[in-house]
C-alpha positions in Angstrom: 22.0 88.9 47.8 23.9 92.2 47.6 24.4 94.8 50.3 22.2 97.4 48.7 19.2 95.1 48.6 19.8 94.1 52.3 20.0 97.7 53.4 16.8 98.6 51.6 15.1 95.5 53.1 16.2 96.5 56.6 14.8 100.0 56.1 11.5 98.5 55.1 11.4 96.2 58.1 12.2 99.1 60.4 9.5 101.2 58.8 7.0 98.5 59.6 8.4 98.1 63.2 9.1 94.5 62.2 5.5 93.8 61.4 5.7 92.8 57.7 4.9 89.2 56.7 7.2 87.2 54.4 4.7 87.5 51.5 4.7 91.3 51.6 8.4 91.5 52.3 9.3 89.1 49.5 6.8 90.8 47.0 8.6 94.1 47.3 11.9 92.5 46.3 10.4 90.0 43.7 12.3 91.7 40.9 15.8 91.2 42.5 15.7 88.3 45.0 15.4 84.7 43.8 13.0 82.4 45.3 10.1 80.0 44.7 7.4 82.6 45.5 7.3 85.7 47.5 7.0 84.0 50.9 10.3 82.1 50.2 11.9 85.4 49.2 10.8 87.0 52.4 12.3 84.1 54.4 15.6 84.3 52.6 15.8 88.1 53.2 15.2 87.6 57.0 17.8 84.9 57.1 20.4 87.1 55.3 19.7 89.8 57.8 20.0 87.3 60.7 16.4 88.2 61.8 14.0 85.9 63.7 11.2 84.2 61.7 8.1 86.3 61.2 5.3 85.3 63.6 1.9 87.0 63.5 -0.2 87.6 66.6 -3.4 89.4 67.3 -1.8 92.6 68.4 0.9 93.0 65.8 -0.1 92.0 62.4 1.5 92.7 59.0 1.4 96.5 58.3 0.4 95.9 54.7 -1.9 92.9 54.5 -3.0 92.4 58.1 -1.9 88.8 57.8 -4.4 88.2 55.1 -2.2 85.4 53.7 -2.7 83.4 56.9 -6.5 83.5 56.2 -5.8 82.1 52.7 -4.0 79.1 54.2 -6.5 78.4 57.0 -10.0 79.6 55.8 -10.4 80.1 52.1 -10.3 76.4 51.0 -13.0 75.4 53.5 -15.2 78.3 52.4 -14.8 77.4 48.7 -15.6 73.7 49.4 -18.7 74.7 51.3 -19.9 76.8 48.4 -19.2 74.0 45.8 -21.1 71.5 48.0 -24.0 73.9 48.6 -24.4 74.6 44.8 -23.6 71.1 43.8 -21.7 72.5 40.8 -19.4 70.4 38.6 -16.4 72.1 36.8 -13.0 71.3 35.4 -11.4 74.8 35.1 -11.5 78.0 37.1 -10.0 81.4 37.7 -9.7 83.4 40.9 -10.6 87.0 41.7 -10.5 88.8 45.0 -11.8 92.0 46.6 -9.5 93.6 49.2 -10.1 96.4 51.8 -9.1 99.7 50.3 -6.9 100.3 53.4 -4.7 97.3 52.4 -4.5 98.3 48.7 -3.6 101.9 49.6 -1.0 100.8 52.2 0.6 98.5 49.7 0.8 101.3 47.1 2.0 103.8 49.7 5.0 101.7 50.7 5.9 101.0 47.0 5.9 104.8 46.5 7.8 105.5 49.7 10.6 103.0 48.8 10.4 103.3 45.0 9.4 99.7 44.4 8.2 98.8 40.9 6.6 95.3 41.5 3.3 93.6 41.3 0.4 94.8 43.4 -0.9 92.7 46.3 -4.1 91.7 44.6 -2.2 89.7 42.0 -0.3 87.7 44.6 -3.5 87.1 46.6 -5.2 85.7 43.4 -2.2 83.6 42.6 -1.9 82.1 46.1 -5.6 81.2 46.2 -5.3 79.7 42.7 -2.3 77.5 43.8 -4.2 76.4 46.9 -7.3 75.4 45.0 -5.5 73.7 42.2 -3.7 71.5 44.7 -6.8 70.6 46.7 -9.6 70.6 44.2 -7.5 68.8 41.5 -8.8 71.3 39.0 -6.9 73.7 36.8 -6.7 77.5 36.4 -7.6 78.5 32.9 -7.7 82.1 32.0 -9.1 81.5 28.5 -12.0 79.1 29.0 -12.7 78.9 32.7 -15.9 77.1 33.8 -16.1 79.0 37.2 -14.9 82.2 38.6 -14.1 81.9 42.3 -14.4 85.4 43.9 -13.1 85.8 47.4 -14.2 88.9 49.2 -11.8 90.1 52.0 -13.2 93.6 52.3 -14.5 93.0 55.8 -11.4 91.3 57.4 -10.4 94.5 59.2 -13.6 94.4 61.2 -13.1 92.6 64.5 -16.9 92.3 65.2 -17.6 89.8 62.5 -17.3 86.0 63.0 -17.1 85.3 59.3 -15.6 88.3 57.5 -14.5 86.4 54.4 -17.2 85.7 51.7 -16.9 83.4 48.7 -19.0 83.6 45.5 -18.9 81.2 42.6 -19.7 82.7 39.2 -20.7 79.8 37.0 -19.9 80.7 33.4 -22.4 79.7 30.7 -22.1 76.9 28.2 -22.9 77.4 24.5 -24.5 74.8 22.2 -24.6 75.4 18.5 -26.8 73.7 16.0 -29.5 74.2 13.3 -33.2 74.0 13.8 -36.1 73.2 11.4 -39.6 74.4 12.2 -41.9 72.0 10.5 -45.3 73.6 11.2 -46.6 77.2 11.2 -47.7 79.1 14.3 -44.6 78.7 16.5 -42.4 81.7 17.3 -38.6 81.3 17.4 -38.4 82.6 21.0 -40.7 82.9 24.0 -43.1 85.9 23.6 -44.4 87.5 26.8 -48.2 88.0 26.8 -49.0 91.4 25.2 -51.7 92.1 27.9 -49.9 91.2 31.1 -46.3 91.6 29.9 -45.3 88.1 31.2 -46.9 88.4 34.7 -49.7 86.0 33.9 -53.4 86.8 33.4 -56.7 85.2 32.2 -55.9 86.2 28.6 -52.8 83.9 28.6 -54.2 81.3 31.0 -51.7 82.6 33.5 -48.7 81.4 31.6 -47.3 84.8 30.9 -46.8 83.8 27.3 -48.5 84.9 24.0 -47.9 81.5 22.5 -47.8 78.2 24.4 -44.5 77.1 22.9 -41.5 78.2 20.8 -38.5 76.9 19.0 -36.4 78.1 21.9 -38.5 76.4 24.7 -39.0 73.1 22.9 -35.2 72.7 23.1 -34.1 74.7 26.2 -36.4 73.0 28.7 -34.7 69.6 28.0 -31.2 71.1 28.1 -32.0 73.0 31.3 -33.2 69.7 32.9 -29.9 68.0 32.1 -27.6 70.9 33.0 -29.6 72.1 36.0 -29.1 75.6 34.5 -30.7 78.7 35.7 -31.9 80.2 32.4 -31.5 79.6 28.6 -31.0 82.3 26.0 -31.6 81.6 22.3 -29.5 83.3 19.7 -30.6 82.7 16.1 -29.1 83.7 12.7 -32.0 85.9 12.0 -35.6 84.7 12.5 -38.7 83.8 10.5 -42.3 85.0 11.1 -44.5 82.8 13.2 -46.5 81.7 10.2 -43.4 80.8 8.2 -41.8 77.3 8.3 -38.0 76.8 8.5 -37.2 73.8 6.3 -34.2 72.5 4.4 -31.0 72.2 6.4 -32.4 74.5 9.1 -31.4 77.9 10.6 -28.2 78.2 12.6 -28.5 79.1 16.3 -26.6 79.1 19.6 -28.3 78.2 22.8 -26.7 79.8 25.9 -27.3 78.0 29.2 -26.6 80.3 32.2 -25.2 79.0 35.5 -25.2 75.3 34.5 -24.5 73.0 37.5 -23.6 70.2 35.1 -21.5 70.9 32.0 -20.9 67.5 30.6 -24.0 66.4 28.8 -24.7 64.0 26.0 -25.9 66.1 23.1 -26.9 63.1 21.0 -29.2 62.0 23.8 -30.5 65.6 24.0 -31.4 65.5 20.3 -33.3 62.2 20.8 -35.2 63.5 23.9 -36.2 66.8 22.3 -37.5 64.9 19.2 -39.9 63.1 21.6 -41.0 66.4 23.2 -41.3 68.3 19.9 -43.4 65.6 18.2 -42.7 66.7 14.7 -43.1 70.4 15.3 -39.4 71.2 15.4 -36.1 69.4 14.8 -32.6 70.3 16.2 -29.7 69.1 14.2 -25.9 68.7 14.6 -25.8 69.9 18.2 -22.2 70.7 19.4 -20.5 72.7 22.2 -19.1 76.0 21.0 -17.4 79.1 22.3 -18.9 82.3 23.6 -17.7 84.3 20.5 -19.9 82.1 18.3 -23.0 83.7 19.8 -22.0 87.1 18.4 -20.9 85.7 15.1 -24.3 83.9 14.6 -26.3 87.0 15.6 -24.5 89.5 13.3 -24.2 87.1 10.4 -27.8 87.5 9.0 -27.2 90.6 6.8 -24.0 89.0 5.3 -25.6 85.8 4.2 -28.2 84.6 1.7 -31.6 83.0 2.2 -33.7 80.9 -0.2 -37.5 81.0 0.2 -40.5 79.2 -1.3 -43.5 81.6 -1.6 -47.0 80.7 -2.6 -48.3 83.9 -4.3 -52.0 84.8 -4.8 -52.9 87.5 -7.3 -56.1 89.6 -7.6 -56.5 88.9 -11.3 -55.5 86.1 -13.6 -51.9 85.8 -14.8 -50.1 83.8 -17.5 -46.9 81.8 -17.5 -45.2 84.5 -19.7 -46.1 87.2 -17.1 -43.9 85.4 -14.6 -40.8 86.1 -16.9 -41.1 89.8 -15.8 -40.0 88.8 -12.3 -36.4 88.4 -13.6 -36.2 92.1 -13.6 -36.2 92.2 -9.8 -32.6 92.7 -8.7 -31.8 95.6 -6.3 -34.7 96.3 -3.9 -35.2 99.5 -1.9 -37.2 98.6 1.2 -38.5 101.0 3.8 -39.1 99.4 7.2 -42.3 97.4 6.7 -45.5 98.8 8.3 -46.0 95.5 10.3 -42.7 95.9 12.2 -42.4 99.7 12.2 -43.3 99.8 15.9 -40.2 98.0 16.8 -37.7 98.6 14.0 -35.9 101.8 13.0 -37.7 103.6 10.1 -35.1 103.6 7.4 -34.6 102.4 3.8 -32.5 99.3 3.2 -31.2 98.1 -0.1 -31.1 94.4 -0.6 -30.3 92.1 -3.6 -32.4 89.5 -5.2 -29.9 86.9 -6.5 -32.3 84.6 -8.4 -36.0 83.8 -9.0 -37.8 80.8 -10.3 -41.5 81.0 -10.8 -44.1 78.3 -11.7 -47.8 78.8 -12.4 -50.1 76.8 -10.1 -53.5 78.0 -11.4 -54.9 81.1 -13.1 -54.1 83.4 -10.2 -51.6 81.5 -8.1 -47.9 80.8 -8.6 -45.0 79.4 -6.7 -41.8 81.4 -6.4 -38.4 80.1 -5.3 -36.3 83.2 -4.5 -32.7 83.5 -3.4 -31.9 86.8 -1.7 -29.5 88.7 0.4 -30.2 88.3 4.1 -32.6 90.9 5.6 -34.9 91.2 2.6 -38.6 91.2 3.6 -40.2 88.7 1.2 -43.9 89.3 2.1 -43.4 93.0 1.4 -41.4 92.3 -1.7 -44.5 90.6 -3.0 -47.2 93.0 -1.9 -45.2 96.2 -2.2 -46.3 97.2 1.3 -48.1 100.3 0.0 -45.1 101.3 -2.1 -42.5 100.9 0.6 -40.8 98.1 -1.3 -39.6 99.2 -4.7 -39.7 97.5 -7.1 -42.0 94.7 -6.0 -43.7 91.6 -7.5 -47.1 93.5 -7.5 -45.5 96.4 -9.4 -43.7 94.3 -12.0 -46.8 92.1 -12.7 -49.1 95.1 -12.6 -51.5 93.1 -10.3 -51.9 93.2 -6.6 -50.3 90.1 -5.2 -49.9 88.7 -1.6 -47.8 86.0 0.0 -50.3 83.2 0.9 -47.6 80.9 2.3 -43.9 81.3 3.0 -41.2 78.8 3.8 -37.5 79.3 4.4 -35.7 76.4 2.6 -32.0 77.4 3.0 -30.0 79.8 5.2 -26.4 80.4 4.3 -24.0 81.5 6.9 -20.3 82.2 7.2 
């Protein structure tokens, strides 16, 4: 350790009237003094200067941190263990965050400016020291990319002498994400929970005090079982688009991600979940290929709909009789200009969207009914493509046939996704 470093260290110690702990002393020289951590660097500096070991007391605490690092060694672990036991949370990985009194943060920066130190701020060392302590005692690992839990330690009240427990610990339990595909085998079930339109979810006679417009949904038939196994707080369903309530979702199903917020239990048997949900759903819905996935998949699923294709089966009813050769005219449907449909105009932006019809197969059922298998770009409204929606869809099946037509039944039979 060269003389220039020792002279600067002595000036800092004198500036603090000797009241600077080994952590804070070592941190200020972390770029030029070797050691296994800042505390060891501080000890080595004192030894090189022939100074007595640092000892804190109630009247003379560290000028920078107020002996905060003593609290980490003596109090933080117990507080974290108490919180884990209270919440009964299971986890494998964690990260640490902290909140410090502004007086400590400002004093740390003030001394760095005064002595021209260019080293890490105190908050980073506090996080690191808590992380090392918890890793050693909880036998869990710090993981900055996929942490299960954020341990937040709040020291902002440690300068107040009137508080018995000035340090607070909060555990932020990060969500888990489950990806799969669902099939909706009957009509009349929405994809997600709908609040009652009359009471807005509060509960009233209209909804039998359930707060819901419909008694069940694709989301709830799955999430209630998953919440039971994870002891989660709430579930959020993210689908690759959605189908109307009166539309079935068949074929290989529609992709989705189920987000479980604040799960106390993260390791669950998804195959067992599939089996239990099948019992609950009783042939109304199916959930296939469940697997754990990452947070980013939620966004990928939700924004994928316009970039994918869908295949529909539509049963079309016409006002007048049609012939098999009339159905050949449907091959002219290709690029469709659709203004936001009347039925969703109250909740969707009023604009014109251009969507592509990729292929159409049509088969006559009787004199005024035919079945249509249509493959389209994601986001095309099929019911309006058929009816024309008072001219808002152009061209349309009704326009091409020269007869007013409506969609009597609609099924989604394939959803493509990237």
